[in-house]
C-alpha positions as CSV (number, residue, x, y, z in Angstrom):
1,M,-14.0,11.5,-25.7
2,N,-12.0,14.2,-24.0
3,G,-9.4,12.1,-22.2
4,Q,-10.5,13.3,-18.8
5,L,-9.0,11.1,-16.0
6,Q,-11.5,9.5,-13.7
7,G,-9.4,8.5,-10.8
8,F,-6.6,6.3,-9.7
9,H,-6.9,2.6,-10.6
10,H,-3.8,0.7,-9.4
11,L,-0.1,0.7,-8.4
12,A,2.0,-2.1,-9.8
13,M,5.0,-3.7,-8.1
14,R,7.3,-6.5,-9.1
15,V,8.0,-8.5,-5.9
16,R,10.7,-11.0,-4.9
17,D,8.5,-13.4,-2.8
18,F,5.3,-13.5,-4.7
19,D,3.4,-15.8,-2.4
20,G,4.6,-14.0,0.7
21,S,3.6,-10.6,-0.7
22,V,0.2,-11.8,-1.7
23,A,-0.3,-13.3,1.8
24,F,0.9,-10.0,3.4
25,Y,-1.5,-7.8,1.4
26,T,-4.5,-10.2,1.6
27,K,-4.3,-12.0,5.0
28,G,-2.2,-9.4,6.7
29,L,-3.8,-6.1,5.5
30,G,-7.2,-7.5,4.3
31,L,-7.0,-6.6,0.6
32,E,-9.2,-8.7,-1.7
33,Q,-7.7,-10.7,-4.6
34,T,-10.0,-9.9,-7.6
35,M,-7.9,-11.3,-10.5
36,A,-4.9,-13.7,-11.0
37,W,-3.0,-14.9,-14.1
38,G,0.2,-16.4,-15.3
39,E,2.7,-18.9,-14.0
40,G,6.1,-18.8,-12.4
41,D,7.8,-15.4,-12.8
42,G,4.9,-14.5,-15.1
43,R,2.4,-14.6,-12.3
44,A,0.4,-11.5,-11.3
45,V,-2.6,-10.6,-9.1
46,M,-4.8,-7.6,-8.8
47,L,-5.8,-6.8,-5.1
48,A,-8.7,-4.4,-4.4
49,C,-8.0,-2.0,-1.5
50,G,-11.2,0.1,-1.6
51,N,-12.8,2.9,-3.6
52,G,-12.0,1.1,-6.9
53,N,-8.2,1.2,-6.2
54,H,-5.9,-1.7,-6.6
55,I,-2.4,-3.0,-6.0
56,E,-1.1,-5.2,-8.8
57,L,1.7,-7.6,-7.8
58,F,4.0,-9.3,-10.4
59,A,6.4,-12.1,-9.6
60,G,10.1,-12.1,-10.5
61,G,11.2,-8.9,-8.7
62,A,14.5,-7.8,-7.4
63,P,15.2,-5.7,-4.3
64,M,13.5,-2.3,-4.6
65,P,15.9,0.6,-4.6
66,E,14.7,3.8,-3.1
67,G,13.7,6.0,-6.0
68,V,11.1,8.2,-7.5
69,V,8.2,6.6,-5.6
70,L,8.8,7.5,-1.9
71,H,5.8,5.6,-0.5
72,F,2.1,4.8,-1.2
73,A,-0.7,5.5,1.3
74,F,-3.9,3.7,2.4
75,T,-6.7,5.8,3.8
76,T,-8.0,4.4,7.1
77,E,-10.3,5.4,9.9
78,D,-7.9,3.7,12.4
79,C,-4.3,4.5,11.8
80,D,-3.1,2.8,14.9
81,G,-5.0,-0.4,14.2
82,A,-3.8,-0.5,10.6
83,F,-0.2,0.0,11.7
84,A,-0.5,-2.8,14.4
85,R,-2.2,-5.2,11.8
86,A,0.6,-4.6,9.3
87,V,3.4,-5.1,11.9
88,A,1.7,-8.3,13.1
89,A,1.7,-9.5,9.5
90,G,5.4,-9.0,9.2
91,A,5.9,-5.4,8.2
92,V,8.8,-3.5,9.7
93,E,8.0,-0.3,11.7
94,H,9.2,2.8,9.8
95,M,7.4,5.5,11.8
96,A,5.0,4.8,14.6
97,P,1.6,6.4,14.5
98,K,1.6,10.1,15.3
99,S,-0.7,13.0,15.0
100,L,0.2,16.2,13.2
101,T,-1.3,19.1,11.3
102,I,-0.2,19.6,7.7
103,P,0.0,23.3,7.1
104,S,-1.8,23.3,3.8
105,Q,-3.9,25.8,1.9
106,P,-6.7,26.7,2.1
107,A,-6.8,25.2,5.6
108,P,-4.5,23.2,7.8
109,L,-5.2,19.5,7.8
110,P,-5.1,17.5,11.0
111,V,-4.1,13.9,10.4
112,R,-2.8,10.8,12.1
113,I,-0.2,8.9,10.1
114,A,2.2,5.9,10.4
115,F,4.6,4.1,8.0
116,V,5.8,0.5,7.7
117,K,8.0,-1.3,5.2
118,G,6.4,-4.2,3.4
119,P,7.9,-7.5,2.3
120,D,10.0,-5.9,-0.5
121,G,11.0,-2.8,1.5
122,E,8.2,-0.8,0.0
123,V,7.2,2.1,2.2
124,I,3.5,2.0,3.1
125,E,1.7,4.9,4.9
126,F,-1.6,4.7,6.8
127,F,-3.4,8.0,6.5
128,Q,-6.3,9.1,8.8
129,R,-7.9,12.4,8.8
130,A,-8.2,13.6,12.4
């Protein structure tokens, strides 16, 4: 055992409206619920969002202040479609889809991105390589 990391597994959030947040991420964005446990403010679910990555939602949250985590991003092949789907599911537009080139090294990266705010004010990015 060398402790080598093997990838990202999940992001956990404590949410105010547990049922509403679960509905937003499953019915609205199409994530798949793979696990659920607990009762009341002790409820939690694990939602698969592709490539072995998950979002874990816990009940009993308070409003999310803006802090260290600025946003989290979903990879998509259709940024505009993902943005429209999220807004139709109740997300608030934060930045409409736009194309840009990230001036990165070793080579610039053309992308199409968009941002919404989810049920608890969490900022969600949709990231498409152009």
